[in-house]
SEKOL-281892 format. One record per residue (C-alpha): residue in one letter; residue number from 1; x, y, z. Coordinates in steps of 0.02 Angstrom, whole numbers, plus 32768, in hexadecimal, padded with zeros to 4 digits. Layout:
BEGIN
+--------+-----+------+------+------+
: residu : num :    x :    y :    z :
+--------+-----+------+------+------+
:      a : NUM :    X :    Y :    Z :
...
+--------+-----+------+------+------+
This chain:
BEGIN
+--------+-----+------+------+------+
: residu : num :    x :    y :    z :
+--------+-----+------+------+------+
:      x :   1 : 453C : B0D6 : E6CB :
:      x :   2 : 4597 : B071 : E644 :
:      x :   3 : 4646 : B095 : E60A :
:      x :   4 : 4614 : B0EB : E568 :
:      x :   5 : 459C : B161 : E5C0 :
:      x :   6 : 461D : B187 : E647 :
:      x :   7 : 46A2 : B1A9 : E5C2 :
:      x :   8 : 462D : B21C : E563 :
:      x :   9 : 4602 : B279 : E603 :
:      x :  10 : 46BA : B290 : E62F :
:      x :  11 : 46E1 : B2CC : E57E :
:      x :  12 : 4652 : B348 : E583 :
:      x :  13 : 468C : B387 : E62D :
:      x :  14 : 473D : B39E : E5EC :
:      x :  15 : 46FF : B3FC : E553 :
:      x :  16 : 4690 : B466 : E5C3 :
:      x :  17 : 4720 : B491 : E637 :
:      x :  18 : 478D : B4BC : E5A2 :
:      x :  19 : 4705 : B52A : E55A :
:      x :  20 : 46EE : B582 : E602 :
:      x :  21 : 47A9 : B59F : E60F :
:      x :  22 : 47B4 : B5E4 : E55E :
:      x :  23 : 471E : B652 : E582 :
:      x :  24 : 4771 : B69B : E61B :
:      x :  25 : 4810 : B6BF : E5BA :
:      x :  26 : 47B1 : B710 : E52B :
:      x :  27 : 4748 : B779 : E5A1 :
:      x :  28 : 47E4 : B7B5 : E5FD :
:      x :  29 : 47AF : B765 : E6A3 :
:      x :  30 : 4841 : B6EB : E6A8 :
:      x :  31 : 48F3 : B729 : E6AE :
:      x :  32 : 496C : B6FA : E624 :
:      x :  33 : 4A2A : B6FE : E626 :
:      x :  34 : 4A20 : B7AB : E5D6 :
:      x :  35 : 49C2 : B7ED : E66D :
:      x :  36 : 4A46 : B7AB : E6E4 :
:      x :  37 : 4ACD : B7F0 : E672 :
:      x :  38 : 4A78 : B89A : E678 :
:      x :  39 : 4A7E : B893 : E737 :
:      x :  40 : 4B3C : B89B : E727 :
:      x :  41 : 4B35 : B947 : E6D4 :
:      x :  42 : 4B9E : B90E : E63F :
:      x :  43 : 4BBC : B9BD : E5F8 :
:      x :  44 : 4C06 : B9F8 : E69C :
:      x :  45 : 4C68 : B956 : E6B1 :
:      x :  46 : 4CB7 : B96B : E605 :
:      x :  47 : 4D0F : BA09 : E63D :
:      x :  48 : 4D3E : B9B9 : E6E4 :
:      x :  49 : 4D8A : B923 : E68B :
:      x :  50 : 4DEA : B991 : E613 :
:      x :  51 : 4E3A : B9FC : E69A :
:      x :  52 : 4E60 : B961 : E702 :
:      x :  53 : 4EB2 : B90F : E66B :
:      x :  54 : 4F19 : B9AC : E64C :
:      x :  55 : 4F54 : B9AB : E701 :
:      x :  56 : 4F89 : B8F7 : E6EC :
:      x :  57 : 4FE5 : B919 : E649 :
:      x :  58 : 504B : B9AD : E686 :
:      x :  59 : 507D : B95D : E72B :
:      x :  60 : 5135 : B92C : E737 :
:      x :  61 : 515C : B874 : E738 :
:      x :  62 : 50FF : B7E7 : E6E3 :
:      x :  63 : 506A : B776 : E6FD :
:      x :  64 : 5034 : B6D5 : E6A9 :
:      x :  65 : 4FBA : B701 : E61D :
:      x :  66 : 4F39 : B686 : E65E :
:      x :  67 : 4F42 : B6CF : E70D :
:      x :  68 : 4F38 : B77E : E6C1 :
:      x :  69 : 4E97 : B74B : E668 :
:      x :  70 : 4E53 : B705 : E70A :
:      x :  71 : 4E7E : B7A7 : E765 :
:      x :  72 : 4E20 : B80F : E6E3 :
:      x :  73 : 4D8D : B797 : E6EC :
:      x :  74 : 4D89 : B7AD : E7A9 :
:      x :  75 : 4D89 : B86A : E797 :
:      x :  76 : 4CF9 : B85E : E71B :
:      x :  77 : 4C94 : B7E6 : E787 :
:      x :  78 : 4CB5 : B849 : E825 :
:      x :  79 : 4C7F : B8EB : E7D1 :
:      x :  80 : 4BE5 : B895 : E78B :
:      x :  81 : 4BB9 : B852 : E837 :
:      x :  82 : 4BC2 : B902 : E87D :
:      x :  83 : 4B52 : B93E : E7F0 :
:      x :  84 : 4AD4 : B8B4 : E815 :
:      x :  85 : 4AD2 : B8E4 : E8CD :
:      x :  86 : 4AB6 : B999 : E89B :
:      x :  87 : 4A21 : B966 : E830 :
:      x :  88 : 49DC : B8FD : E8BF :
:      x :  89 : 49E9 : B98B : E93C :
:      x :  90 : 49A9 : BA12 : E8C7 :
:      x :  91 : 491B : B9B2 : E875 :
:      x :  92 : 4899 : BA28 : E8BE :
:      x :  93 : 48EE : BAC7 : E87F :
:      x :  94 : 4918 : BA74 : E7D8 :
:      x :  95 : 485E : BA59 : E7BD :
:      x :  96 : 4842 : BB15 : E7CA :
:      x :  97 : 48C3 : BB48 : E747 :
:      x :  98 : 48A7 : BB38 : E68D :
:      x :  99 : 495E : BB10 : E672 :
:      x : 100 : 4958 : BA78 : E6E6 :
:      x : 101 : 48A1 : BA41 : E6EC :
:      x : 102 : 48C0 : B9B0 : E674 :
:      x : 103 : 494B : B963 : E6DA :
:      x : 104 : 492A : B8AB : E705 :
:      x : 105 : 48EC : B8C4 : E7B9 :
:      x : 106 : 4873 : B957 : E7A3 :
:      x : 107 : 4838 : B907 : E701 :
:      x : 108 : 4808 : B86B : E764 :
:      x : 109 : 487D : B7F5 : E709 :
:      x : 110 : 48E9 : B7CB : E7A0 :
:      x : 111 : 48B1 : B7C4 : E856 :
:      x : 112 : 4915 : B828 : E8D5 :
:      x : 113 : 494D : B791 : E93D :
:      x : 114 : 498F : B73C : E89F :
:      x : 115 : 49EF : B7D9 : E86E :
:      x : 116 : 4A3E : B7E8 : E91A :
:      x : 117 : 4A71 : B730 : E91D :
:      x : 118 : 4ABA : B744 : E86F :
:      x : 119 : 4B1F : B7DD : E8A5 :
:      x : 120 : 4B62 : B790 : E945 :
:      x : 121 : 4B93 : B6EE : E8EF :
:      x : 122 : 4BF2 : B747 : E864 :
:      x : 123 : 4C48 : B7BE : E8DE :
:      x : 124 : 4C86 : B732 : E94D :
:      x : 125 : 4CBF : B6C6 : E8BB :
:      x : 126 : 4D1E : B755 : E868 :
:      x : 127 : 4D7F : B783 : E907 :
:      x : 128 : 4DAD : B6CF : E932 :
:      x : 129 : 4DE2 : B6A7 : E880 :
:      x : 130 : 4E4A : B746 : E875 :
:      x : 131 : 4EA6 : B717 : E915 :
:      x : 132 : 4EC8 : B666 : E8DC :
:      x : 133 : 4EFB : B696 : E82A :
:      x : 134 : 4F67 : B72F : E84E :
:      x : 135 : 4F81 : B76E : E900 :
:      x : 136 : 4F1B : B7A4 : E996 :
:      x : 137 : 4F4D : B85B : E985 :
:      x : 138 : 4EEF : B863 : E8E0 :
:      x : 139 : 4E61 : B7FE : E92B :
:      x : 140 : 4E55 : B874 : E9C0 :
:      x : 141 : 4E4F : B90A : E94C :
:      x : 142 : 4DC6 : B8B7 : E8E7 :
:      x : 143 : 4D63 : B897 : E986 :
:      x : 144 : 4D7E : B94C : E9BB :
:      x : 145 : 4D3F : B98B : E913 :
:      x : 146 : 4CA1 : B920 : E91D :
:      x : 147 : 4C7F : B958 : E9D0 :
:      x : 148 : 4CA0 : BA0E : E9A2 :
:      x : 149 : 4C22 : BA0C : E913 :
:      x : 150 : 4B9C : B9A5 : E96A :
:      x : 151 : 4BA0 : B9EF : EA18 :
:      x : 152 : 4BFE : BA94 : EA1C :
:      x : 153 : 4BB6 : BAD6 : E977 :
:      x : 154 : 4B12 : BA7A : E95C :
:      x : 155 : 4AD3 : BA67 : EA0E :
:      x : 156 : 4B25 : BAF6 : EA6C :
:      x : 157 : 4B45 : BB86 : E9F3 :
:      x : 158 : 4AD5 : BB84 : E95B :
:      x : 159 : 4A30 : BBB1 : E9AF :
:      x : 160 : 4A7B : BC1D : EA38 :
:      x : 161 : 4AF0 : BC9E : E9ED :
:      x : 162 : 4B11 : BCFB : E94A :
:      x : 163 : 4BC7 : BCCB : E964 :
:      x : 164 : 4B96 : BC17 : E93C :
:      x : 165 : 4BF3 : BC19 : E896 :
:      x : 166 : 4C8C : BC70 : E8DC :
:      x : 167 : 4CAC : BBF7 : E96B :
:      x : 168 : 4C60 : BB62 : E911 :
:      x : 169 : 4CD6 : BB7C : E87F :
:      x : 170 : 4D55 : BB15 : E8DD :
:      x : 171 : 4CF3 : BA77 : E8B5 :
:      x : 172 : 4D14 : BA83 : E7FB :
:      x : 173 : 4DC9 : BAB7 : E815 :
:      x : 174 : 4E04 : BA11 : E85D :
:      x : 175 : 4E13 : B9A5 : E7BE :
:      x : 176 : 4EBD : B9E3 : E77D :
:      x : 177 : 4F02 : B9D1 : E82E :
:      x : 178 : 4EBF : B91F : E837 :
:      x : 179 : 4F0A : B8F6 : E78D :
:      x : 180 : 4FB2 : B93C : E7C4 :
:      x : 181 : 4FAD : B8DD : E868 :
:      x : 182 : 4F82 : B83A : E80F :
:      x : 183 : 502D : B844 : E7BC :
:      x : 184 : 5098 : B894 : E844 :
:      x : 185 : 5042 : B866 : E8E6 :
:      x : 186 : 5051 : B91A : E923 :
:      x : 187 : 5019 : B9CC : E903 :
:      x : 188 : 508F : BA5B : E8D5 :
:      x : 189 : 5082 : BB0F : E898 :
:      x : 190 : 504C : BAE7 : E7E5 :
:      x : 191 : 4FAF : BA85 : E80F :
:      x : 192 : 4F84 : BB0A : E890 :
:      x : 193 : 4F8B : BB8D : E805 :
:      x : 194 : 4F1D : BB1F : E797 :
:      x : 195 : 4EA2 : BB14 : E828 :
:      x : 196 : 4EA6 : BBD2 : E838 :
:      x : 197 : 4E85 : BBEA : E77E :
:      x : 198 : 4DE6 : BB82 : E781 :
:      x : 199 : 4DB3 : BBCB : E82A :
:      x : 200 : 4DBD : BC7D : E7E4 :
:      x : 201 : 4D70 : BC49 : E73D :
:      x : 202 : 4CD2 : BC06 : E78F :
:      x : 203 : 4C82 : BCAC : E7C8 :
:      x : 204 : 4C87 : BD06 : E720 :
:      x : 205 : 4C54 : BC66 : E6C8 :
:      x : 206 : 4BBA : BC44 : E734 :
:      x : 207 : 4B8B : BCF9 : E753 :
:      x : 208 : 4B85 : BD13 : E697 :
:      x : 209 : 4B0B : BC81 : E68F :
:      x : 210 : 4AA5 : BCC5 : E721 :
:      x : 211 : 4A8C : BD6B : E6C9 :
:      x : 212 : 4A23 : BD1C : E640 :
:      x : 213 : 49CB : BC96 : E6AA :
:      x : 214 : 49AB : BD0A : E73E :
:      x : 215 : 48F0 : BCE4 : E73A :
:      x : 216 : 4910 : BC2C : E757 :
:      x : 217 : 4975 : BC4E : E7F4 :
:      x : 218 : 48F0 : BCC7 : E834 :
:      x : 219 : 4866 : BC44 : E81F :
:      x : 220 : 48D0 : BBC1 : E877 :
:      x : 221 : 4901 : BC35 : E905 :
:      x : 222 : 49BB : BC21 : E8E6 :
:      x : 223 : 4A1B : BCBF : E91D :
:      x : 224 : 4A8A : BCD2 : E885 :
:      x : 225 : 4AE3 : BD7A : E87D :
:      x : 226 : 4A71 : BDCB : E7F9 :
:      x : 227 : 49D8 : BD9E : E861 :
:      x : 228 : 4A1E : BDE1 : E905 :
:      x : 229 : 4A92 : BE70 : E8D2 :
:      x : 230 : 4A4D : BE9C : E827 :
:      x : 231 : 4A90 : BE8E : E778 :
:      x : 232 : 4B00 : BF28 : E77F :
:      x : 233 : 4B5F : BEE5 : E816 :
:      x : 234 : 4B6F : BE3B : E7C2 :
:      x : 235 : 4BB6 : BE87 : E723 :
:      x : 236 : 4C37 : BEE7 : E788 :
:      x : 237 : 4C69 : BE4A : E7E7 :
:      x : 238 : 4C80 : BDEC : E743 :
:      x : 239 : 4CF5 : BE75 : E708 :
:      x : 240 : 4D5B : BE74 : E7A9 :
:      x : 241 : 4D69 : BDB7 : E7B6 :
:      x : 242 : 4DA0 : BDAC : E702 :
:      x : 243 : 4E39 : BE17 : E72A :
:      x : 244 : 4E66 : BDA0 : E7B8 :
:      x : 245 : 4E4B : BD0A : E745 :
:      x : 246 : 4EBC : BD50 : E6BD :
:      x : 247 : 4F45 : BD77 : E73B :
:      x : 248 : 4F3E : BCC6 : E781 :
:      x : 249 : 4F3D : BC78 : E6D3 :
:      x : 250 : 4FDA : BCD6 : E69E :
:      x : 251 : 5037 : BCB5 : E743 :
:      x : 252 : 5083 : BC0B : E715 :
:      x : 253 : 50E8 : BC5F : E689 :
:      x : 254 : 514A : BCE2 : E6EE :
:      x : 255 : 515C : BC64 : E77C :
:      x : 256 : 51B9 : BBEF : E706 :
:      x : 257 : 5136 : BB65 : E713 :
:      x : 258 : 5100 : BB75 : E65D :
:      x : 259 : 5151 : BBB1 : E5BD :
:      x : 260 : 512B : BC38 : E53B :
:      x : 261 : 50AE : BBCE : E4DA :
:      x : 262 : 503C : BBC8 : E571 :
:      x : 263 : 5067 : BC78 : E5A9 :
:      x : 264 : 503C : BCCA : E503 :
:      x : 265 : 4F9C : BC65 : E4F2 :
:      x : 266 : 4F6A : BC95 : E5A4 :
:      x : 267 : 4F86 : BD4C : E57B :
:      x : 268 : 4F20 : BD44 : E4DA :
:      x : 269 : 4E92 : BCDF : E526 :
:      x : 270 : 4E91 : BD51 : E5BE :
:      x : 271 : 4E86 : BDEC : E552 :
:      x : 272 : 4DED : BDA6 : E4FA :
:      x : 273 : 4D9F : BD77 : E5A1 :
:      x : 274 : 4DBC : BE27 : E5E2 :
:      x : 275 : 4D6D : BE70 : E545 :
:      x : 276 : 4CD3 : BE02 : E55B :
:      x : 277 : 4CC7 : BE2C : E615 :
:      x : 278 : 4CD7 : BEE5 : E5EE :
:      x : 279 : 4C46 : BED9 : E575 :
:      x : 280 : 4BDD : BE81 : E5F9 :
:      x : 281 : 4C0A : BF07 : E679 :
:      x : 282 : 4BDF : BF99 : E607 :
:      x : 283 : 4B44 : BF4F : E5B3 :
:      x : 284 : 4A98 : BF1B : E5EF :
:      x : 285 : 4A83 : BEA8 : E558 :
:      x : 286 : 4A79 : BDF1 : E58A :
:      x : 287 : 4ACE : BDC3 : E4E5 :
:      x : 288 : 4B73 : BDFE : E52D :
:      x : 289 : 4B5B : BD8B : E5C3 :
:      x : 290 : 4B2D : BCF8 : E553 :
:      x : 291 : 4BC7 : BD15 : E4E9 :
:      x : 292 : 4C37 : BD1F : E582 :
:      x : 293 : 4BEC : BC7F : E5CA :
:      x : 294 : 4C0C : BC21 : E528 :
:      x : 295 : 4CBC : BC68 : E518 :
:      x : 296 : 4CE7 : BC3D : E5CC :
:      x : 297 : 4CD1 : BB83 : E5A8 :
:      x : 298 : 4D3E : BB8E : E50C :
:      x : 299 : 4DBD : BBF5 : E56E :
:      x : 300 : 4DDA : BB6E : E5F0 :
:      x : 301 : 4DEA : BAE3 : E56F :
:      x : 302 : 4E67 : BB45 : E505 :
:      x : 303 : 4ECA : BB85 : E59B :
:      x : 304 : 4EE5 : BAD8 : E5E4 :
:      x : 305 : 4F06 : BA92 : E537 :
:      x : 306 : 4F8D : BB16 : E51F :
:      x : 307 : 4FDB : BAE3 : E5C4 :
:      x : 308 : 4FE7 : BA2E : E58B :
:      x : 309 : 502F : BA61 : E4E2 :
:      x : 310 : 50AE : BAD2 : E536 :
:      x : 311 : 50E1 : BA48 : E5AE :
:      x : 312 : 50FD : B9C7 : E526 :
:      x : 313 : 515A : BA42 : E4B7 :
:      x : 314 : 51CA : BA6B : E54A :
:      x : 315 : 51ED : B9B3 : E56B :
:      x : 316 : 5217 : B993 : E4B5 :
:      x : 317 : 5298 : BA20 : E4AB :
+--------+-----+------+------+------+
């Protein structure tokens, strides 16, 4: 074969490979960066990052801004790694639920071994980088949060007990404690209260969701409270847990750990949460549950934002 023929053959092969690759991408058979990004559960991670950032901001002492940014990045990557592990482990049940059937693994865009390797790599990198950039207390807490979500909640609890959300709520409650520890190197009463707020917020938040996607959980065989105990019992539990949440959210004010800006906002936000929970308790309409679910996300953002505002106003006085 002469050089011109060989060159033409190589060029044709390259164009053919490129066409095959583009065809796979267009047909959805080849994963893109967006698919891997979706594995990280970005909507969940956004709330995790925000509460972790708030914990870092209200902690006493100071931290280099670059190291602070690295700490928040590690929290985000660690949370995303846990989300990717969750998608890897639950790919079979995700395929059965309309809400999750289009996730990258059940949709066939990412193979399970690739997703697991992706999750493990990110988890390890986030913990090591956190330890090197800040301190090993924060890194240990980050590791604990990843393990809690991946093994205690995802593997052990979720498919075994209707208390999965109650006990598993601890996984999402770690970020403000990690942020605090990144600055201080320790854990005190305030970050414990922030942990308690998110821990108690999780059941009414997710049970409100489960009321209007109950059919998905039934098809997947996941024993969420409405499936196992019924909707009436779930609505009552939402109402009761909301009282505990509101009490925990107000507690930093009378304990002298936060000022009136936070305290008054916590009271107002809590009153609205109680009103929404009461409507869920007394009504069979799923609209009330949908409204409470949406409000619960806003509630946590505004509550932690008020804590940061209160802290900086107090420091400036």
